[in-house]
C-alpha positions in Angstrom: 0.0 0.0 0.0 1.4 3.4 -1.0 2.4 6.1 1.4 1.8 9.8 1.3 5.3 11.3 1.3 6.1 14.9 1.4 9.5 16.0 0.0 10.7 19.4 1.3 13.3 20.5 -1.2 13.2 18.9 -4.6 16.6 19.6 -6.1 19.1 17.1 -7.5 18.5 14.4 -4.9 14.9 15.2 -4.0 13.7 15.0 -7.6 15.4 11.7 -8.2 13.8 10.3 -5.0 10.4 11.6 -6.0 10.6 9.9 -9.3 11.6 6.5 -7.7 8.9 6.7 -5.0 6.2 7.7 -7.5 7.1 4.6 -9.6 6.8 2.5 -6.4 3.2 3.7 -6.0 3.6 6.3 -3.3 1.7 9.6 -3.5 4.3 12.4 -3.6 3.9 16.1 -2.5 7.0 18.0 -3.6 7.9 21.5 -2.4 10.1 24.1 -4.0 10.9 27.7 -3.2 10.7 28.6 -6.9 7.4 28.9 -8.7 9.1 28.4 -12.1 9.9 24.8 -11.2 6.2 23.8 -10.7 5.8 22.3 -14.2 9.0 20.4 -14.0 8.1 18.9 -10.6 4.6 17.9 -11.7 6.3 15.2 -13.8 7.5 13.5 -10.6 4.9 14.4 -8.0 1.2 14.3 -7.7 1.2 17.7 -6.0 3.6 20.6 -6.0 3.6 23.3 -3.3 5.7 26.5 -3.5 6.7 27.5 0.0 9.6 28.9 2.0 11.1 26.8 4.8 10.4 29.3 7.5 6.6 29.5 6.6 5.1 27.5 9.4 1.5 27.8 8.2 2.4 26.6 4.7 4.5 23.7 6.1 1.7 22.7 8.5 -0.7 22.6 5.6 1.6 20.4 3.5 2.7 18.1 6.3 -0.6 17.2 7.9 -1.7 14.5 5.5 1.8 12.9 5.1 3.1 9.6 6.4 6.7 10.3 5.7 8.7 13.6 5.3 12.0 13.8 3.4 13.9 16.9 4.1 16.4 17.3 1.3 17.0 21.0 1.0 20.1 22.7 -0.4 20.9 26.4 -0.7 21.5 28.0 -4.1 25.1 28.8 -5.0 26.3 31.2 -2.4 23.1 30.9 -0.5 22.6 31.1 3.3 23.0 27.8 5.1 21.3 29.0 8.3 18.2 30.1 6.5 18.1 27.0 4.2 18.8 24.3 6.8 18.5 25.4 10.4 15.5 27.8 10.1 13.6 25.2 8.1 14.3 22.5 10.7 13.3 24.9 13.5 10.1 25.6 11.7 9.4 22.0 10.8 9.8 20.4 14.3 6.8 22.1 16.0 4.8 21.4 12.9 5.7 17.7 13.2 4.6 17.6 16.8 1.2 18.8 15.8 1.0 16.3 12.9 0.2 12.9 14.4 0.0 11.1 11.0 3.7 11.6 10.2 5.6 8.4 11.2 9.1 9.2 10.0 11.4 12.1 9.0 14.4 11.4 6.8 17.0 14.2 6.5 19.9 14.3 4.0 22.8 15.8 6.0 26.5 15.9 5.1 29.5 14.0 6.4 31.3 17.4 6.6 29.9 17.6 10.2 32.6 15.2 11.3 35.4 17.8 10.5 39.1 17.0 10.3 40.1 13.5 11.5 43.5 13.5 9.8 42.4 10.9 7.3 41.3 8.3 9.9 38.2 6.1 9.5 35.1 7.6 11.1 31.7 6.0 11.8 28.4 7.1 13.4 29.9 6.9 16.9 32.6 9.5 16.1 31.9 12.8 17.7 31.2 15.6 15.2 33.7 18.4 15.0 32.5 20.7 12.2 35.4 22.8 11.0 33.6 25.7 9.3 30.4 27.8 9.8 28.4 25.9 7.2 29.2 22.5 8.7 28.3 23.9 12.1 24.9 24.9 10.8 24.4 21.3 9.4 25.3 19.8 12.8 22.9 22.1 14.6 20.2 21.2 12.1 20.7 17.5 12.9 20.3 18.3 16.6 17.1 20.2 16.1 15.6 17.4 14.0 16.7 14.6 16.4 14.9 16.4 19.2 11.7 15.5 17.5 12.3 11.8 17.9 9.6 10.1 19.9 7.7 6.8 20.3 5.4 8.0 17.4 8.0 9.7 15.2 11.3 8.2 13.8 14.0 10.6 12.8 16.6 9.2 10.4 19.7 11.3 9.5 21.7 10.3 6.4 25.2 11.8 6.4 26.1 12.0 2.7 29.6 11.9 1.2 30.3 13.9 -2.0 27.4 13.5 -4.5 28.0 12.7 -8.1 25.9 11.1 -10.9 24.1 12.0 -14.1 24.7 15.7 -15.0 27.2 15.7 -12.0 29.8 13.4 -13.3 33.3 13.7 -11.8 34.5 14.8 -15.3 32.1 17.7 -15.2 33.1 18.6 -11.6 36.9 18.5 -12.1 37.7 19.1 -15.7 38.4 22.8 -15.1 41.5 21.7 -13.1 43.1 19.8 -16.0 46.5 21.1 -16.8 46.6 23.4 -13.9 48.4 23.5 -10.5 46.5 22.8 -7.3 47.6 23.9 -3.8 48.9 21.2 -1.4 49.9 17.7 -2.2 46.5 16.2 -3.0 47.1 13.5 -0.4 43.8 14.0 1.4 41.0 11.5 1.3 37.9 12.0 -0.9 34.6 10.2 -0.2 31.8 9.8 -2.8 28.4 8.4 -3.3 26.4 8.0 -6.6 23.0 9.5 -6.9 21.4 6.1 -7.6 22.8 4.8 -4.3 21.4 7.8 -2.5 18.0 7.1 -3.9 18.2 3.4 -3.0 19.4 4.2 0.5 16.5 6.6 1.1 14.0 4.0 -0.1 15.6 1.4 2.2 15.5 3.6 5.4 11.9 4.5 4.6 10.8 0.9 4.0 12.5 -0.2 7.2 11.4 2.8 9.3 15.0 3.4 10.3 15.9 5.9 13.0 19.2 7.5 14.1 22.3 8.4 12.1 23.7 6.6 9.1 26.7 7.4 6.9 26.0 7.1 3.1 29.2 6.6 1.0 30.6 4.1 -1.3 33.2 1.4 -0.3 36.4 2.9 -1.6 37.7 6.3 -0.5 40.6 7.6 -2.6 43.3 10.2 -2.1 42.2 13.2 -4.2 45.5 13.2 -6.1 45.0 9.6 -7.1 41.4 10.2 -8.1 42.3 13.2 -10.3 45.3 11.5 -11.9 43.1 8.5 -12.8 40.3 10.9 -14.1 42.7 12.8 -16.3 44.3 9.7 -17.7 41.0 8.0 -18.4 39.6 11.1 -20.3 42.9 12.0 -22.0 43.1 15.3 -20.1 46.3 17.3 -19.3 47.6 16.1 -15.9 47.1 18.2 -12.8 50.2 19.4 -10.9 50.4 20.0 -7.1 52.3 22.6 -5.2 53.2 21.6 -1.7 54.6 25.0 -1.0 51.1 26.4 -1.1 49.3 25.0 2.0 45.7 23.8 1.5 43.5 24.4 4.5 40.9 21.7 4.8 38.2 21.4 7.5 37.3 17.9 6.3 39.7 15.0 6.0 38.6 11.5 6.8 37.6 8.1 5.5 33.9 7.5 5.9 32.6 4.1 7.0 29.3 2.8 5.6 29.1 -0.4 7.7 26.1 0.6 9.8 23.9 1.1 6.7 25.2 -2.1 5.2 24.2 -3.9 8.4 20.7 -2.5 7.8 20.6 -4.3 4.5 21.9 -1.7 2.1 23.7 -2.9 -1.1 25.6 -0.4 -3.2 25.1 -0.4 -6.9 28.3 1.7 -7.3 30.8 0.5 -4.6 33.6 2.3 -6.4 33.7 5.8 -7.7 33.0 6.0 -11.5 35.4 8.0 -13.6 
């Protein structure tokens, strides 16, 4: 039997999830902050609502008839993280407490909340140590949403690695660096997850009514230098040079474990990063 699912934020991830869930027979309500996206989203959702994340009245109207809420917001380029993430969460939690039909909230967070762990492996028991203002906002957003956890409502946080996939291939992301010199040595770890695996993971945690925090990443982290070298070689691009005399300040350096999500039954379609 299909669920009523509300998706707050239908960008790259939210739209792909909406398409999958609709194909599975669920009834989808998609939200966007932009009225010009209504027609596009009507192709993947039965209902489209234009609203701002801090509009409690509009959120309450959208949420009241839903069984599940997916919060998958993202700011526009250069946008305000606090407004996009934290204010939306702070507005949503009281609405959820007045919406007894909702059984689960799924939130797509970021593994950047862990901060710099000097390239060591981290899992969901690792304390977060966000190293920049945006990551701190993401960590605060998680805290606000987890405060809504109750006997009635499950809150599931997915901490995503770097996202790539159709229209966001690594070639498209990194081709501008070909033949140029990058700061540092490039010997810092990169963690990635394919869009299709994100969609499958969200479907899984919804189906199993998961609660708590899960890392979402593929099996094989790679040093950025190695990844870029392989990418340039594979696509016949000019190689990238590195300049160790120019320090690269990074607030995020770790290898991300996905074992908890695998124990919940998740199987990756793309265990290694595609070039």
